[in-house]
C-alpha positions, 0 to 999 in steps of 0.5 A, a space after each residue: 829414014 835410015 842413015 847408012 853412010 859411014 861416019 868418022 869420029 875420033 876416040 881418045 883412049 889410055 895407052 895401056 887400054 889401047 894395047 889391050 884392045 889392039 891385042 883383042 882386035 888381032 886375036 879375034 881376027 878383025 881387019 882393023 879397030 873400026 870393025 871391032 868397035 862396031 861389033 862392041 857397039 852393036 853388042 852394047 845396043 843389043 844388051 840395052 834393047 833386050 833389057 827393055 822387056 817389050 823388045 822382041 828378041 830371038 836367041 838360045 838358052 843353053 843348059 848343062 845338067 845332071 839328068 839323074 837329078 831327081 824331078 829335074 826333067 819333069 820340072 824342065 818340061 813343065 816350065 817349057 810347056 808353060 811358055 810353049 809359045 816362045 819356044 821354037 825348038 829344043 835339042 837334047 844331047 847326051 854328053 856322058 852317063 850323067 851329063 846332058 846339054 839342052 839347047 832351047 831356041 826362043 823368040 818372044 818378048 825379052 822379059 818373057 824369055 829372060 824369065 824363062 831363062 832364069 827359071 831354067 838355069 836356077 833349077 837344082 841339077 842345072 850346072 851351067 846355063 847361058 842365055 844368048 840373045 839378038 833383037 829380031 829387028 836390025 840394029 
């Protein structure tokens, strides 16, 4: 049974931390502190759930790389083909003469996706990698 009723509770916070939080609330355009706190709690829950390796997640792996790096493209393709069942789509962008951006949309067990992300971002020639994730089930 899902409890969707809003519940109120109090939070005690150091004044300096509260000022910084209020600045964040304003900067991100939240209507109030409650909305910001709900997002922070959701993010913490998402982080915790994908650390549970069996959780089914969806997300993206963002890679910036030098396409002139020897054997990089072949290695990336080999890795992606080895886990083709968790890759939903890939998109490749040419940023300039040397640099490319690849976006890989994924869905599967958290441990498999995280392992794929680590393999790809650690390749020589990948200058930046970022793994974003969300659970497939509602929080």
